[in-house]
Structure formats: structure tokens, C-alpha cells
C-alpha positions as CSV (number, residue, x, y, z in Angstrom):
1,M,58.6,27.5,67.8
2,A,54.5,27.6,67.8
3,T,52.4,27.3,70.5
4,D,49.4,24.4,70.2
5,R,46.6,26.2,71.8
6,R,43.9,24.3,70.6
7,N,43.0,21.8,73.3
8,A,44.6,24.4,76.2
9,G,40.4,24.6,76.8
10,R,39.2,21.3,76.8
11,R,41.9,21.0,79.7
12,A,41.1,23.3,81.6
13,A,37.5,22.7,81.7
14,P,37.4,20.3,84.5
15,I,40.5,21.5,87.0
16,L,37.8,24.7,86.7
17,I,34.7,22.2,87.2
18,V,36.8,20.4,90.2
19,T,37.9,23.5,91.7
20,F,34.0,24.9,91.6
21,V,33.0,21.6,93.4
22,C,35.0,21.7,95.6
23,W,34.6,25.3,96.4
24,T,31.0,24.9,96.9
25,L,31.1,21.8,99.1
26,V,33.5,23.7,101.7
27,A,31.3,27.0,101.8
28,C,27.6,25.0,101.4
29,A,29.3,22.9,104.3
30,P,27.3,23.1,107.9
31,R,28.7,25.3,110.6
32,Y,28.0,25.7,113.9
33,A,27.3,28.9,115.5
34,G,28.9,29.6,118.6
35,N,30.1,26.8,120.1
36,A,31.0,23.1,118.5
37,P,28.5,20.5,119.7
38,T,28.8,19.3,123.3
39,D,27.1,16.8,124.8
40,E,26.6,15.9,129.0
41,R,27.0,12.9,131.0
42,Q,26.3,12.2,134.7
43,Y,28.3,9.6,136.3
44,D,27.2,8.2,139.8
45,C,30.3,6.1,141.4
46,D,31.0,4.0,144.1
47,G,30.4,5.5,148.2
48,G,27.4,7.4,146.7
49,E,29.5,9.9,144.7
50,S,28.4,11.3,141.1
51,F,30.1,14.2,138.9
52,S,29.4,15.2,135.5
53,A,31.4,15.2,132.4
54,T,30.5,18.1,129.4
55,F,32.9,17.1,126.2
56,S,33.4,19.2,123.3
57,E,36.4,19.3,120.8
58,G,39.2,17.0,122.7
59,Q,38.3,18.7,125.8
60,V,36.1,17.8,128.3
61,R,34.4,20.2,131.6
62,I,34.0,18.1,134.5
63,D,31.8,19.6,137.7
64,V,32.0,17.7,141.1
65,D,31.4,19.5,144.0
66,G,31.4,22.8,143.3
67,Y,34.8,22.5,141.5
68,S,35.2,22.7,137.8
69,Y,38.1,21.2,135.6
70,D,38.8,22.0,131.9
71,L,40.6,18.4,130.9
72,Q,42.2,17.9,127.6
73,K,42.4,14.5,125.6
74,R,45.3,12.3,126.2
75,P,46.7,9.7,124.3
76,A,44.8,6.3,125.4
77,S,45.9,2.7,124.9
78,V,42.1,2.4,125.6
79,G,39.1,4.3,125.9
80,V,39.9,8.3,126.1
81,R,41.7,9.7,128.4
82,Y,41.4,13.7,129.5
83,G,44.1,15.4,132.1
84,A,45.6,18.4,133.3
85,R,48.3,18.8,135.8
86,R,47.8,16.5,138.7
87,V,43.3,15.8,137.5
88,A,42.6,12.9,135.4
89,F,39.2,11.7,133.8
90,A,39.4,8.0,132.1
91,Q,36.5,6.8,130.1
92,D,35.7,3.3,128.3
93,E,32.0,3.0,126.7
94,D,29.8,3.3,130.1
95,R,32.6,3.0,132.4
96,A,34.7,6.5,134.1
97,A,37.2,7.2,137.0
98,L,37.9,10.6,138.0
99,I,41.8,11.1,140.2
100,G,43.0,14.7,141.9
101,A,39.9,16.1,142.2
102,A,37.9,17.3,144.9
103,N,37.0,14.7,147.6
104,G,38.4,12.1,145.1
105,P,39.0,9.4,143.7
106,Y,36.2,8.5,141.6
107,K,36.4,4.7,140.9
108,G,33.9,2.5,139.9
109,C,31.6,5.0,138.0
110,I,28.9,5.0,135.3
111,E,27.4,6.8,133.0
112,T,23.5,7.6,134.0
113,N,22.5,10.5,131.7
114,F,23.9,11.5,129.0
115,R,22.5,15.0,127.1
116,F,23.5,16.0,123.6
117,E,23.5,19.6,123.0
118,K,24.0,21.6,118.9
């Protein structure tokens, strides 16, 4: 049986073009030097308490009263939830609550300051 190779080049050309375009898009995609972008938010809570939250890639770092807590993103039915061991942070739009942190719980918190860094 003889193989017909006359159209083999025509069939391979689109595959090569698609492969090259995909490779180019991946190779030229923007990359972040160092860490991924983060945003920092300040929250003022009931009772005059406050804390800051720095968000980055599925985690948040909470800084409150000289303590820092690194919390991982958790499933949530409403808003966004983060937690680790005995500390939990919940955020829904500009409102938040922090439970289990030093001198807490921090309830009735409202976002008062926002800063985004690349």
C-alpha cells in the first residue's frame, strides 16, 4: 500500500500555526517580578478597634494589635472567607468581621482605606 503524502504539508500547516500562536501567547504573557499584586485594606470596627488586611493569591495577612495572622481562602456561600486554626476573617463587599484574633472579636467592621500594589 502506498501512502499519499501530497496533502500532508497542507494538513500540518494549520497545526503548526496554532501551536506557534499558542506558544507565543504564553511566552509573551505578562509576568510579575517577585510577588503577585496585592491590595491592602484598612477596617474600622465597632468599639473603635481597627485592623489591616493584605490580600494576595488566595490568602490574606491580618495585622492587628502587633500580631499578624496568615489565613487561607475557604469556601463561602456569601462573600469571601479566610481561616487558619482559631482565627477567621469574613468579608462581604466593604464589610468584614474578624474572629479569634488578639483582643477580638472585631465585628461591624467597615473598609476605610484601600491600596493596590503591583
